[in-house]
Structure formats: C-alpha cells, structure tokens
C-alpha positions as CSV (number, residue, x, y, z in Angstrom):
1,X,-9.5,-29.3,66.6
2,X,-6.7,-27.2,68.1
3,X,-5.5,-30.2,70.1
4,X,-5.3,-32.3,66.9
5,X,-3.3,-29.6,65.1
6,X,-0.9,-29.1,68.0
7,X,-0.2,-32.8,68.1
8,X,0.3,-33.0,64.4
9,X,2.7,-30.0,64.5
10,X,4.7,-31.6,67.3
11,X,5.2,-34.9,65.4
12,X,5.9,-33.1,62.1
13,X,8.5,-30.8,63.7
14,X,10.2,-33.8,65.4
15,X,10.6,-35.8,62.2
16,X,11.0,-33.3,59.4
17,X,14.5,-33.4,57.9
18,X,14.0,-31.4,54.7
19,X,11.6,-28.7,53.5
20,X,9.9,-31.2,51.2
21,X,10.0,-34.7,52.6
22,X,8.5,-38.0,51.3
23,X,7.9,-39.8,54.6
24,X,8.4,-43.5,55.3
25,X,4.6,-43.8,55.2
26,X,3.5,-44.5,51.6
27,X,2.0,-41.6,49.7
28,X,2.4,-39.2,52.7
29,X,4.6,-36.1,52.2
30,X,5.6,-33.3,54.7
31,X,6.3,-29.7,53.8
32,X,7.8,-26.9,55.9
33,X,8.8,-23.3,55.2
34,X,10.0,-20.5,57.5
35,X,8.7,-17.6,55.3
36,X,6.4,-16.7,52.4
37,X,7.6,-18.0,49.0
38,X,7.3,-16.9,45.4
39,X,4.9,-18.8,43.3
40,X,6.2,-22.3,42.3
41,X,4.6,-24.2,39.4
42,X,4.0,-27.9,39.3
43,X,1.7,-30.7,38.5
44,X,-0.6,-31.8,41.3
45,X,-1.5,-35.4,41.1
46,X,-4.8,-36.5,42.9
47,X,-4.2,-35.7,46.5
48,X,-5.6,-34.2,49.7
49,X,-3.5,-31.4,51.4
50,X,-3.9,-30.2,55.0
51,X,-2.2,-27.2,56.6
52,X,-1.1,-27.6,60.2
53,X,0.3,-24.1,60.6
54,X,0.5,-21.1,58.3
55,X,-1.4,-20.7,55.0
56,X,-0.9,-21.5,51.3
57,X,-2.4,-20.1,48.1
58,X,-2.7,-21.9,44.8
59,X,-3.8,-20.8,41.4
60,X,-5.6,-23.3,39.1
61,X,-6.7,-21.9,35.8
62,X,-8.7,-18.7,36.6
63,X,-9.3,-19.7,40.2
64,X,-7.3,-18.6,43.3
65,X,-7.7,-20.7,46.4
66,X,-6.4,-20.3,49.9
67,X,-6.2,-23.0,52.5
68,X,-5.0,-23.0,56.2
69,X,-5.5,-25.1,59.3
70,X,-9.3,-24.7,59.2
71,X,-9.5,-26.1,55.6
72,X,-8.1,-28.7,53.3
73,X,-7.5,-28.9,49.5
74,X,-8.6,-31.9,47.5
75,X,-7.9,-32.7,43.8
76,X,-9.2,-35.8,42.0
77,X,-7.4,-35.3,38.7
78,X,-3.9,-34.2,37.6
79,X,-3.9,-30.4,37.7
80,X,-1.1,-27.9,36.7
81,X,-1.0,-25.4,39.5
82,X,1.0,-22.4,40.8
83,X,1.3,-22.3,44.6
84,X,3.1,-20.3,47.3
85,X,3.2,-20.1,51.1
86,X,1.6,-16.9,52.1
87,X,1.8,-17.1,56.0
88,X,4.9,-18.4,57.7
89,X,7.8,-17.1,59.9
90,X,10.8,-18.6,61.6
91,X,8.9,-18.5,64.9
92,X,5.8,-20.1,63.3
93,X,6.8,-22.0,60.2
94,X,4.4,-23.2,57.6
95,X,3.7,-27.0,58.1
96,X,1.7,-29.0,55.6
97,X,0.9,-32.6,54.8
98,X,-0.3,-34.2,51.6
99,X,-1.6,-37.6,50.9
100,X,-1.6,-38.9,47.4
101,X,-5.0,-40.5,46.6
102,X,-5.0,-44.3,45.9
103,X,-7.7,-44.9,43.4
104,X,-7.9,-48.6,44.3
105,X,-8.8,-47.8,47.9
106,X,-11.3,-45.1,46.8
107,X,-13.0,-47.6,44.5
108,X,-13.2,-50.2,47.2
109,X,-15.0,-47.7,49.5
110,X,-17.6,-46.5,47.0
111,X,-20.2,-49.1,47.9
112,X,-20.0,-47.9,51.5
113,X,-20.5,-44.2,50.6
114,X,-22.7,-44.3,47.5
115,X,-25.8,-42.2,47.7
116,X,-28.3,-40.8,45.3
117,X,-27.3,-39.4,42.0
118,X,-25.1,-36.4,42.2
119,X,-24.7,-33.3,40.1
120,X,-21.4,-33.1,38.1
121,X,-18.7,-31.3,40.0
122,X,-15.3,-29.7,39.4
123,X,-12.2,-31.8,40.1
124,X,-10.8,-29.7,43.0
125,X,-12.1,-27.9,46.1
126,X,-11.2,-26.3,49.4
127,X,-13.4,-27.2,52.3
128,X,-13.6,-27.3,56.1
129,X,-11.8,-29.8,58.3
130,X,-13.3,-31.3,61.4
131,X,-11.8,-33.1,64.5
132,X,-13.2,-36.4,63.1
133,X,-11.3,-35.9,59.9
134,X,-8.0,-34.9,61.7
135,X,-8.1,-37.7,64.2
136,X,-6.8,-40.4,61.8
137,X,-4.2,-38.0,60.5
138,X,-2.8,-37.8,64.0
139,X,-2.6,-41.6,64.2
140,X,-1.1,-41.9,60.7
141,X,1.7,-39.3,61.3
142,X,2.4,-40.8,64.8
143,X,3.4,-44.0,63.1
144,X,6.7,-42.2,62.3
145,X,7.5,-42.8,66.0
146,X,7.1,-46.5,65.5
147,X,8.2,-47.3,62.0
148,X,7.9,-51.0,62.6
149,X,4.1,-50.6,62.7
150,X,3.8,-48.7,59.4
151,X,3.4,-51.7,57.1
152,X,0.4,-53.1,59.1
153,X,-1.3,-50.0,60.5
154,X,-0.8,-47.3,57.9
155,X,-3.1,-48.9,55.3
156,X,-5.9,-49.1,57.8
157,X,-5.6,-45.5,58.9
158,X,-5.2,-44.3,55.3
159,X,-8.4,-46.1,54.5
160,X,-10.2,-44.3,57.4
161,X,-8.9,-40.9,56.1
162,X,-10.3,-41.6,52.6
163,X,-13.6,-42.8,54.1
164,X,-13.9,-39.6,56.1
165,X,-13.1,-37.6,52.9
166,X,-15.6,-39.5,50.8
167,X,-18.3,-38.8,53.4
168,X,-17.4,-35.2,53.8
169,X,-18.1,-31.9,51.8
170,X,-15.4,-32.7,49.2
171,X,-16.5,-36.4,48.8
172,X,-18.5,-35.7,45.7
173,X,-15.6,-34.8,43.5
174,X,-13.8,-38.1,44.5
175,X,-16.9,-40.2,44.0
176,X,-17.4,-38.6,40.6
177,X,-13.8,-39.2,39.5
178,X,-14.0,-42.9,40.5
179,X,-17.4,-43.7,39.0
180,X,-16.9,-45.0,35.5
181,X,-20.3,-43.6,34.3
182,X,-19.6,-40.0,35.3
183,X,-18.5,-37.1,33.1
184,X,-15.6,-36.4,35.5
185,X,-14.3,-39.9,35.0
186,X,-14.4,-39.3,31.2
187,X,-12.6,-36.0,31.6
188,X,-10.0,-37.6,33.8
189,X,-9.2,-40.0,30.9
190,X,-8.8,-37.1,28.5
191,X,-6.5,-35.3,31.0
192,X,-4.4,-38.4,31.2
193,X,-3.9,-38.4,27.4
194,X,-2.9,-34.7,27.4
195,X,-0.5,-35.2,30.3
196,X,1.2,-38.1,28.4
197,X,1.3,-36.3,25.1
198,X,1.6,-32.6,26.1
199,X,4.3,-32.1,23.5
200,X,2.2,-33.4,20.6
201,X,-0.4,-31.5,18.5
202,X,-3.8,-31.5,20.2
203,X,-6.9,-32.4,18.3
204,X,-9.9,-31.3,20.4
205,X,-12.2,-33.3,18.2
206,X,-10.2,-36.5,18.7
207,X,-10.0,-35.9,22.5
208,X,-13.8,-35.3,22.7
209,X,-14.2,-38.6,20.8
210,X,-11.9,-40.4,23.3
211,X,-14.1,-39.0,26.1
212,X,-17.3,-40.1,24.4
213,X,-18.7,-36.5,24.3
214,X,-19.8,-34.0,21.7
215,X,-17.3,-31.1,21.2
216,X,-19.5,-28.6,23.0
217,X,-20.1,-31.0,25.9
218,X,-16.4,-31.9,26.2
219,X,-15.4,-28.2,26.3
220,X,-18.0,-27.4,29.0
221,X,-17.2,-30.4,31.2
222,X,-13.4,-30.0,30.9
223,X,-13.6,-26.3,31.9
224,X,-15.9,-27.1,34.7
225,X,-13.6,-29.8,36.1
226,X,-10.2,-28.0,35.7
227,X,-11.0,-24.3,35.4
228,X,-9.1,-24.4,32.1
229,X,-9.9,-25.2,28.4
230,X,-8.1,-28.3,27.0
231,X,-5.7,-26.0,25.1
232,X,-5.0,-23.9,28.2
233,X,-4.3,-27.1,30.1
234,X,-1.8,-28.3,27.5
235,X,-0.1,-24.9,27.3
236,X,0.3,-24.8,31.0
237,X,1.9,-28.2,31.1
238,X,4.2,-27.3,28.3
239,X,5.4,-24.1,29.9
240,X,5.9,-25.8,33.3
241,X,8.0,-28.5,31.7
242,X,10.0,-25.9,29.7
243,X,10.7,-24.0,33.0
244,X,12.1,-27.2,34.4
245,X,14.4,-27.6,31.4
246,X,15.5,-24.0,31.6
247,X,16.3,-24.4,35.4
248,X,18.4,-27.4,34.4
249,X,20.5,-25.2,32.1
250,X,18.9,-25.9,28.7
251,X,18.7,-22.9,26.4
252,X,15.3,-21.3,25.5
253,X,15.0,-22.5,21.9
254,X,15.8,-26.1,22.7
255,X,13.4,-26.0,25.6
256,X,10.7,-24.6,23.4
257,X,11.0,-27.3,20.7
258,X,11.4,-30.0,23.4
259,X,7.9,-29.3,24.8
260,X,6.2,-29.0,21.4
261,X,6.4,-25.4,20.3
262,X,7.2,-24.8,16.7
263,X,7.8,-21.0,17.1
264,X,10.5,-19.8,19.5
265,X,9.0,-16.3,19.5
266,X,5.5,-17.6,20.4
267,X,7.1,-19.6,23.2
268,X,8.9,-16.5,24.6
269,X,5.7,-14.5,24.6
270,X,3.6,-17.1,26.3
271,X,6.4,-17.9,28.8
272,X,6.8,-14.3,29.8
273,X,3.0,-13.9,30.1
274,X,2.8,-16.9,32.5
275,X,6.0,-16.4,34.6
276,X,6.6,-12.6,34.3
277,X,10.0,-12.7,32.6
278,X,11.3,-13.9,29.2
279,X,12.7,-17.4,29.3
280,X,16.4,-16.5,29.4
281,X,16.1,-13.9,32.3
282,X,13.8,-16.2,34.2
283,X,16.2,-19.1,33.9
284,X,19.0,-16.9,35.3
285,X,16.8,-15.9,38.2
286,X,15.9,-19.5,38.9
287,X,19.6,-20.6,39.0
288,X,20.7,-17.6,41.0
289,X,18.0,-17.9,43.7
290,X,17.8,-21.7,43.9
291,X,14.2,-21.7,42.8
292,X,15.0,-24.3,40.1
293,X,15.4,-27.0,42.8
294,X,12.2,-25.9,44.4
295,X,10.3,-26.2,41.1
296,X,11.7,-29.7,40.5
297,X,10.5,-30.8,44.0
298,X,7.1,-29.2,43.4
299,X,6.6,-31.4,40.3
C-alpha cells in the first residue's frame, strides 16, 4: 500500500496548481495544505475521500471522525460538516483526493454487488483502504499525465473504484442509499427537500409524510443516517450559508433574514454557539485571515 500512496503523492504534487483544485478528470478534486487549518464548514455532497499524506478531522452532528492514509471517508447523502487538516507541514504537506459519487454508475453496479438483505445503516463512515482499492486510484490520477486519454479511460477506472467501494466495508451505505426500497433512500429524499428549502419553515410532519414514515420512525432513521435531527440539519445549513454571506460582506441582520431566521438575536446566539464568535466579529476575522475564501471553496 505504501507504494500506491507514494505514486499517488508524486502525481498529485506534480499536477497540483492550487490548494483546492477540480482536476480535468470529471468529479475528481485534489486538496493540498502545508499546515494544520482551523475548522472550515461546508456541505459535503455524496463522495469518497482518501488521504495520501497527513490527516484530516471532520465533525458531523455529534460525531468526530479522523481519516488518514490508512482509511477513507465515504458519504452517501448531502451532509453539513466542519473539517480541518490536523497533520501537515511544509516538508510533508497534506494531500487528499475526493471523488464525487455518480448515482447512475452506482445504480448500474447494484446487480453485480447485491447480496442478502442488509440492516439499515448511517449515511457516512470511515473505513480501511486496501492495495486493491488504491490501485485504480493510481491509474485514474495518472491520466493527468495523458489528458487525451481521460475521456475514454477515466469512466472505466471510475467504475472500477465504485465497484471496489461497493464491495468493501463501506459498501452497505452506498447500496442502501441507491436502493429505492430502503429507509436510507427515503431519508435521502427528505434531505434533498431540506437542502433546497433550508430558508423555509420546516414541518417535520410534512417531511415524514414525504418520506413515507411515521413521525417517530422518521426521527429515528434521520438521526441514524446523519447524526442530526431534521431541525439540527436545517439549522446547520442555515448557519453555514449565513457565514458565507457574512464572509462576502453582508451585515448580520440581512444574513439572518436571508437564511430564514425571524429573530436576529436568536440568530446571533446560535451563530456564536456554532462558530465561537458573534456574527460581526466572526465576519471580521474571516475577511482579515482570508478564511472566507476557504469557506466558499469548501462548499
């Protein structure tokens, strides 16, 4: 496995031209950092993340997860997260890759990986990587050396990566999210509604009805999938979006009302509880340190 990681680091270092870079390969992004970073909030769309060097920590709801070159992170639904690099230096920078998950490819692979009935699972996990899993990543990233081959070869290698993922320890959460008869699939639909209407009043009863569940069942399965209640999920999205607006020089009251708050004082309390400073002071810090740009890229 060390050989695979060394090859991946060499290719990534050769091609990276920005700390956060969307490569020429569809859905594949490259991240680099020469030191630990403060927590940066953003919305993770379904993706798989691997670390080639260094380590990262993310917080989802009430769970704290760490991943490094021995592990990978997988999410099968949209998740508001707070993440930071925790191991990196100028001599050994953090290097990470993420691949956005294509639901069409995953659905096409399900007949080849379907097994017996599976227990319901949460929508994210950190698990071990293997040489067999890293091998197609090497071939995918190496296509940056021959960009004329990307259009033909990248889809085949991406399909292999997703096949390995579906067959591995984290495969259950992807299979559950893709199966239309699973609870996780129903929760994913509810998450999509909250994401698209985060600034609107939230009726849990209506959302449970959309998911085809009783109120108690909906609460239980939503929390199991996301480590948050529906209201916590919506509040996190609202505050993350408000922070983006503040970083772009919008005042606190306008940001509060733009994301759906009716009380500026409630917004200030909840914002300070999440980000450690009141909105105005945090906005000044973001603009002074340049973290506003980092937050925008994280989203």
